[in-house]
Backbone as numpy.savetxt, mean C-alpha at the origin, in Angstrom:
# Nx Ny Nz CAx CAy CAz Cx Cy Cz
12.95 4.48 14.03 11.57 4.90 13.75 11.25 6.08 14.65
10.74 7.15 14.03 10.39 8.33 14.82 9.13 8.04 15.67
8.85 8.89 16.63 7.65 8.73 17.42 6.42 8.80 16.54
6.42 9.75 15.60 5.32 9.90 14.69 5.04 8.64 13.88
6.15 8.05 13.32 6.00 6.80 12.57 5.53 5.64 13.44
6.02 5.63 14.67 5.57 4.60 15.65 4.07 4.72 15.88
3.58 5.95 16.03 2.15 6.15 16.27 1.35 5.72 15.06
1.79 6.11 13.85 1.12 5.72 12.65 1.08 4.20 12.47
2.18 3.52 12.75 2.30 2.08 12.61 1.37 1.41 13.63
1.42 1.88 14.84 0.59 1.29 15.91 -0.88 1.48 15.60
-1.26 2.71 15.20 -2.67 2.97 14.88 -3.14 2.10 13.74
-2.33 1.90 12.70 -2.72 1.04 11.59 -2.95 -0.38 12.06
-2.07 -0.87 12.92 -2.24 -2.22 13.46 -3.56 -2.36 14.24
-3.82 -1.37 15.06 -5.06 -1.40 15.88 -6.30 -1.27 15.00
-6.24 -0.36 14.02 -7.38 -0.21 13.10 -7.64 -1.51 12.34
-6.58 -2.18 11.91 -6.72 -3.44 11.18 -7.33 -4.51 12.09
-6.90 -4.54 13.34 -7.34 -5.57 14.27 -8.74 -5.35 14.77
-9.05 -4.13 15.14 -10.33 -3.84 15.83 -11.31 -2.96 15.04
-10.85 -2.44 13.91 -11.68 -1.53 13.13 -11.50 -0.10 13.63
-11.68 0.86 12.76 -11.50 2.26 13.10 -12.37 2.67 14.30
-13.62 2.26 14.30 -14.54 2.68 15.35 -14.31 1.88 16.67
-13.56 0.85 16.60 -13.25 0.02 17.79 -11.99 0.46 18.51
-11.39 1.57 18.09 -10.13 2.04 18.65 -10.30 3.47 19.06
-9.82 3.79 20.25 -9.84 5.17 20.74 -8.46 5.77 20.70
-8.39 7.08 20.81 -7.10 7.76 20.90 -6.34 7.26 22.12
-7.05 6.98 23.19 -6.40 6.44 24.40 -5.80 5.06 24.14
-6.51 4.22 23.37 -5.98 2.90 23.02 -4.69 3.01 22.25
-4.65 3.93 21.30 -3.45 4.14 20.49 -2.34 4.64 21.34
-2.59 5.63 22.19 -1.56 6.17 23.08 -1.04 5.11 24.03
-1.90 4.33 24.61 -1.49 3.28 25.52 -0.58 2.27 24.81
-0.97 1.88 23.57 -0.13 0.92 22.81 1.24 1.50 22.46
1.29 2.82 22.42 2.61 3.49 22.07 3.38 3.85 23.34
2.75 3.62 24.52 3.46 3.96 25.77 3.39 5.43 26.12
2.33 6.11 25.62 2.13 7.53 25.95 0.65 7.74 26.26
0.31 8.87 26.77 -1.11 9.14 27.02 -1.81 9.47 25.72
-3.13 9.19 25.67 -3.88 9.49 24.48 -3.76 10.94 24.07
-3.92 11.87 25.02 -3.79 13.31 24.66 -2.43 13.67 24.08
-1.37 12.94 24.44 -0.04 13.23 23.88 -0.01 13.05 22.35
-0.96 12.24 21.80 -1.02 12.04 20.35 -1.33 13.36 19.64
-1.99 14.27 20.38 -2.37 15.53 19.73 -1.16 16.45 19.46
-0.01 16.07 19.96 1.21 16.80 19.59 1.60 16.49 18.16
1.16 15.35 17.65 1.53 14.85 16.31 0.39 14.87 15.34
-0.84 14.68 15.83 -2.00 14.54 14.95 -3.19 15.29 15.53
-4.06 15.72 14.65 -5.26 16.50 15.09 -6.28 15.57 15.77
-6.20 14.31 15.53 -7.12 13.35 16.13 -7.08 12.00 15.43
-8.00 11.14 15.77 -8.04 9.80 15.22 -8.27 9.84 13.71
-9.14 10.65 13.24 -9.43 10.80 11.82 -8.18 11.22 11.05
-7.42 12.15 11.67 -6.18 12.58 11.06 -5.13 11.45 11.01
-5.11 10.66 12.07 -4.20 9.51 12.08 -4.52 8.54 10.91
-5.81 8.28 10.73 -6.21 7.38 9.65 -5.82 8.01 8.31
-6.15 9.27 8.14 -5.82 9.97 6.88 -4.32 10.00 6.61
-3.54 10.33 7.58 -2.09 10.38 7.37 -1.47 9.00 7.17
-2.04 8.00 7.80 -1.54 6.64 7.57 -1.64 6.24 6.11
-2.84 6.47 5.56 -3.07 6.06 4.19 -2.42 7.00 3.16
-2.41 8.30 3.51 -1.76 9.24 2.60 -0.26 9.03 2.56
0.38 8.87 3.70 1.82 8.71 3.71 2.30 7.41 3.05
1.55 6.34 3.27 1.97 5.11 2.59 1.73 5.14 1.09
0.62 5.82 0.67 0.39 5.97 -0.73 1.49 6.80 -1.39
1.90 7.85 -0.69 2.99 8.71 -1.19 4.28 7.92 -1.33
4.53 7.04 -0.33 5.73 6.22 -0.36 5.67 5.24 -1.54
4.52 4.64 -1.79 4.36 3.71 -2.91 4.69 4.42 -4.22
4.16 5.64 -4.38 4.40 6.41 -5.60 5.88 6.73 -5.76
6.48 7.33 -4.75 7.85 7.76 -4.88 8.83 6.60 -5.07
8.60 5.52 -4.38 9.48 4.34 -4.53 9.24 3.66 -5.87
8.01 3.61 -6.30 7.68 3.01 -7.62 8.37 3.85 -8.72
8.26 5.13 -8.66 8.91 5.99 -9.68 10.43 5.85 -9.63
10.96 5.75 -8.43 12.44 5.62 -8.30 12.89 4.31 -8.94
12.18 3.24 -8.62 12.58 1.95 -9.15 12.47 1.90 -10.68
11.42 2.54 -11.21 11.23 2.58 -12.65 12.36 3.39 -13.30
12.68 4.51 -12.68 13.73 5.38 -13.28 15.10 4.74 -13.19
15.41 3.95 -12.19 16.69 3.33 -12.07 16.86 2.05 -12.83
15.79 1.50 -13.32 15.88 0.24 -14.08 16.44 0.49 -15.46
17.27 -0.46 -15.95 17.88 -0.25 -17.28 16.89 -0.42 -18.43
15.79 -1.12 -18.18 14.81 -1.33 -19.26 13.46 -1.68 -18.62
12.45 -1.78 -19.42 11.09 -2.04 -18.92 10.99 -3.39 -18.24
11.69 -4.39 -18.75 11.64 -5.74 -18.15 12.15 -5.68 -16.70
13.32 -5.05 -16.55 13.90 -4.91 -15.17 13.00 -4.00 -14.31
12.41 -2.99 -14.89 11.51 -2.10 -14.14 10.27 -2.86 -13.65
9.73 -3.74 -14.46 8.59 -4.54 -14.01 8.98 -5.43 -12.84
10.13 -6.08 -12.94 10.58 -6.91 -11.81 10.79 -6.07 -10.53
11.34 -4.85 -10.72 11.59 -4.00 -9.53 10.24 -3.51 -8.94
9.30 -3.19 -9.79 7.97 -2.78 -9.29 7.28 -3.92 -8.59
7.35 -5.08 -9.12 6.73 -6.28 -8.50 7.37 -6.54 -7.17
8.70 -6.55 -7.13 9.40 -6.83 -5.89 9.05 -5.81 -4.81
8.98 -4.53 -5.20 8.63 -3.48 -4.26 7.23 -3.72 -3.71
6.27 -3.96 -4.56 4.89 -4.07 -4.09 4.69 -5.37 -3.24
5.32 -6.46 -3.66 5.22 -7.69 -2.88 5.85 -7.46 -1.51
7.03 -6.87 -1.49 7.67 -6.60 -0.19 6.82 -5.71 0.70
6.24 -4.68 0.12 5.37 -3.82 0.87 4.17 -4.61 1.45
3.53 -5.38 0.61 2.34 -6.17 1.04 2.69 -7.13 2.16
3.82 -7.74 2.08 4.19 -8.73 3.12 4.65 -8.04 4.42
5.22 -6.84 4.29 5.68 -6.16 5.49 4.61 -5.27 6.15
3.58 -4.90 5.42 2.57 -3.95 5.92 1.16 -4.46 5.71
0.84 -5.67 6.12 -0.50 -6.20 5.88 -1.58 -5.37 6.57
-1.30 -4.79 7.73 -2.29 -3.97 8.42 -2.73 -2.77 7.57
-1.80 -2.16 6.88 -2.15 -1.00 6.01 -3.05 -1.44 4.86
-2.85 -2.62 4.37 -3.70 -3.12 3.28 -5.11 -3.32 3.80
-5.21 -3.92 4.98 -6.53 -4.15 5.58 -7.20 -2.81 5.87
-6.46 -1.88 6.43 -7.05 -0.56 6.77 -7.50 0.13 5.51
-6.68 0.13 4.45 -7.05 0.78 3.18 -8.34 0.19 2.65
-8.48 -1.12 2.74 -9.66 -1.77 2.17 -10.88 -1.56 3.04
-10.72 -1.72 4.32 -11.87 -1.74 5.22 -12.30 -0.34 5.74
-11.38 0.58 5.86 -11.70 1.85 6.48 -11.81 3.03 5.51
-11.83 2.73 4.23 -11.90 3.78 3.20 -13.03 4.80 3.50
-14.16 4.29 3.85 -15.33 5.15 4.05 -15.21 6.06 5.25
-14.26 5.76 6.15 -14.00 6.65 7.32 -13.03 7.76 7.05
-12.42 7.74 5.85 -11.53 8.85 5.51 -12.35 10.08 5.14
-11.89 11.24 5.58 -12.58 12.45 5.13 -12.44 12.60 3.61
-13.39 13.30 2.96 -13.37 13.42 1.50 -12.02 13.96 0.94
-11.45 14.93 1.60 -10.17 15.50 1.09 -9.07 14.45 1.10
-9.03 13.63 2.17 -8.03 12.58 2.26 -8.30 11.51 1.22
-9.57 11.17 1.00 -9.91 10.23 -0.03 -9.40 10.67 -1.40
-9.63 11.95 -1.69 -9.15 12.50 -2.97 -7.64 12.44 -3.09
-6.94 12.78 -2.04 -5.47 12.72 -2.08 -4.97 11.32 -2.27
-5.51 10.39 -1.51 -5.08 8.99 -1.60 -5.40 8.45 -2.99
-6.57 8.76 -3.50 -6.97 8.26 -4.81 -6.04 8.83 -5.89
-5.68 10.07 -5.82 -4.78 10.69 -6.77 -3.41 10.00 -6.73
-2.90 9.77 -5.51 -1.61 9.08 -5.39 -1.71 7.63 -5.92
-2.79 6.96 -5.64 -2.96 5.60 -6.14 -2.95 5.54 -7.66
-3.64 6.49 -8.27 -3.70 6.55 -9.73 -2.32 6.83 -10.30
-1.59 7.64 -9.66 -0.22 7.93 -10.11 0.65 6.67 -10.03
0.53 5.92 -8.94 1.28 4.69 -8.77 0.89 3.68 -9.84
-0.42 3.55 -10.09 -0.92 2.62 -11.13 -0.36 3.07 -12.49
-0.31 4.35 -12.73 0.20 4.81 -14.04 1.66 4.46 -14.25
2.44 4.43 -13.20 3.86 3.98 -13.29 3.90 2.56 -13.79
3.05 1.71 -13.24 3.00 0.33 -13.64 2.47 0.20 -15.08
1.36 0.91 -15.36 0.79 0.86 -16.71 1.77 1.26 -17.78
2.50 2.31 -17.57 3.48 2.74 -18.58 4.52 1.65 -18.80
4.98 1.05 -17.71 5.99 -0.02 -17.79 5.42 -1.22 -18.54
4.21 -1.61 -18.16 3.60 -2.76 -18.78 3.38 -2.54 -20.26
2.97 -1.38 -20.65 2.68 -1.09 -22.06 3.97 -1.08 -22.90
5.13 -0.85 -22.26 6.40 -0.94 -23.01 6.66 -2.42 -23.34
6.21 -3.28 -22.48 6.44 -4.74 -22.68 5.30 -5.39 -23.45
4.15 -4.79 -23.39 2.94 -5.38 -24.02 2.30 -4.31 -24.90
2.86 -4.05 -26.06 2.33 -3.04 -26.96 0.92 -3.35 -27.46
0.51 -4.61 -27.31 -0.81 -5.04 -27.72 -1.91 -4.56 -26.76
-1.54 -4.10 -25.59 -2.51 -3.66 -24.58 -2.84 -2.19 -24.73
-4.10 -1.87 -24.83 -4.46 -0.44 -24.74 -4.38 -0.04 -23.27
-4.45 1.25 -23.02 -4.26 1.78 -21.67 -5.29 1.20 -20.68
-6.54 1.13 -21.07 -7.56 0.63 -20.18 -7.35 -0.85 -19.79
-6.94 -1.64 -20.75 -6.69 -3.07 -20.51 -5.45 -3.19 -19.62
-4.40 -2.43 -19.89 -3.21 -2.48 -19.06 -3.52 -2.09 -17.62
-4.34 -1.06 -17.46 -4.75 -0.61 -16.11 -5.53 -1.72 -15.40
-6.45 -2.35 -16.12 -7.19 -3.44 -15.53 -6.29 -4.58 -15.09
-5.33 -4.91 -15.94 -4.36 -5.98 -15.58 -3.53 -5.62 -14.34
-3.05 -4.40 -14.29 -2.26 -3.93 -13.11 -3.11 -4.01 -11.84
-4.33 -3.51 -11.91 -5.17 -3.52 -10.75 -5.55 -4.93 -10.31
-5.70 -5.83 -11.27 -5.96 -7.23 -10.93 -4.79 -7.82 -10.20
-3.57 -7.50 -10.66 -2.35 -7.99 -10.01 -2.22 -7.39 -8.61
-2.60 -6.11 -8.44 -2.59 -5.53 -7.12 -3.51 -6.33 -6.21
-4.67 -6.70 -6.69 -5.61 -7.54 -5.91 -4.96 -8.84 -5.48
-4.24 -9.45 -6.38 -3.53 -10.71 -6.08 -2.50 -10.45 -4.95
-1.67 -9.47 -5.17 -0.59 -9.20 -4.20 -1.17 -8.73 -2.87
-2.18 -7.88 -2.94 -2.76 -7.33 -1.71 -3.62 -8.28 -0.94
-3.76 -9.52 -1.47 -4.53 -10.54 -0.76 -3.69 -11.17 0.36
-2.42 -10.79 0.49 -1.57 -11.43 1.46 -2.03 -11.38 2.92
-2.71 -10.33 3.39 -3.18 -10.41 4.77 -4.11 -11.60 4.99
-4.69 -12.12 3.94 -5.64 -13.21 4.06 -5.10 -14.54 3.51
-4.02 -14.49 2.74 -3.58 -15.68 2.02 -2.17 -16.16 2.37
-1.39 -15.37 3.05 0.00 -15.75 3.29 0.07 -16.83 4.37
0.16 -18.06 3.91 0.16 -19.20 4.83 1.49 -19.96 4.77
2.42 -19.45 3.99 3.74 -20.05 3.88 4.77 -19.00 4.32
6.03 -19.36 4.34 7.04 -18.43 4.80 7.03 -17.15 3.94
7.49 -16.07 4.50 7.49 -14.79 3.81 8.32 -14.88 2.52
9.47 -15.58 2.58 10.32 -15.70 1.37 9.62 -16.51 0.30
8.97 -17.62 0.71 8.26 -18.45 -0.29 7.08 -17.69 -0.85
6.38 -16.95 0.00 5.22 -16.19 -0.48 5.71 -15.08 -1.42
6.79 -14.42 -1.12 7.33 -13.36 -2.00 7.66 -13.95 -3.38
8.32 -15.10 -3.40 8.65 -15.75 -4.68 7.40 -16.12 -5.46
6.43 -16.69 -4.75 5.19 -17.11 -5.39 4.43 -15.91 -5.98
4.29 -14.86 -5.18 3.56 -13.69 -5.64 4.24 -13.01 -6.84
5.57 -12.90 -6.75 6.31 -12.26 -7.83 6.17 -13.07 -9.12
6.27 -14.38 -9.04 6.10 -15.22 -10.22 4.70 -15.11 -10.79
3.70 -15.17 -9.91 2.30 -15.08 -10.38 2.02 -13.73 -11.00
2.52 -12.67 -10.36 2.27 -11.30 -10.86 2.88 -11.12 -12.25
4.13 -11.52 -12.38 4.81 -11.39 -13.66 4.09 -12.20 -14.76
3.76 -13.44 -14.43 3.07 -14.32 -15.39 1.74 -13.71 -15.83
1.02 -13.18 -14.83 -0.31 -12.59 -15.14 -0.18 -11.36 -16.03
0.76 -10.51 -15.75 0.92 -9.29 -16.53 1.44 -9.55 -17.94
2.24 -10.54 -18.11 2.84 -10.80 -19.41 2.10 -11.88 -20.23
1.03 -12.43 -19.64 0.27 -13.47 -20.36 -0.29 -12.89 -21.65
-0.27 -13.74 -22.70 -0.80 -13.24 -23.98 -2.17 -13.86 -24.24
């Protein structure tokens, strides 16, 4: 993990634990084993840290989602790959889910627009896949179903009370069943 990634990961954890306004640049630096001002070598400030945390993870979701869809032999396998990716992400990065949900209003407008655009692109990958499997769904209904499943999966920071493997299996099964329900 690069120093930059370490700082982003640490900041996300602190933001999730204490809230954006409850964390200083010095707190983040101290948690990373560097001085607060040393963060300015990598980021313009705390707001930039928040923006880059959410932008970079949104970009990763889009690129990995597209890759998994492209590599799948068919829509059924693509859906399983997308579900596995999102479940794994949610279980491995609960702090980012909390930060995305709780600190959205602290993002500058340009970062909000970028993150929203990336999120919509990620959703569209899922919607296209789902509509291949569920021709009965119009685009709006498919989008609503996908976003509802994201809500289910993204609840893990608050609901994961069993082992990570058991939770992954449970979430994957529930997500697939929900999306393919008639």
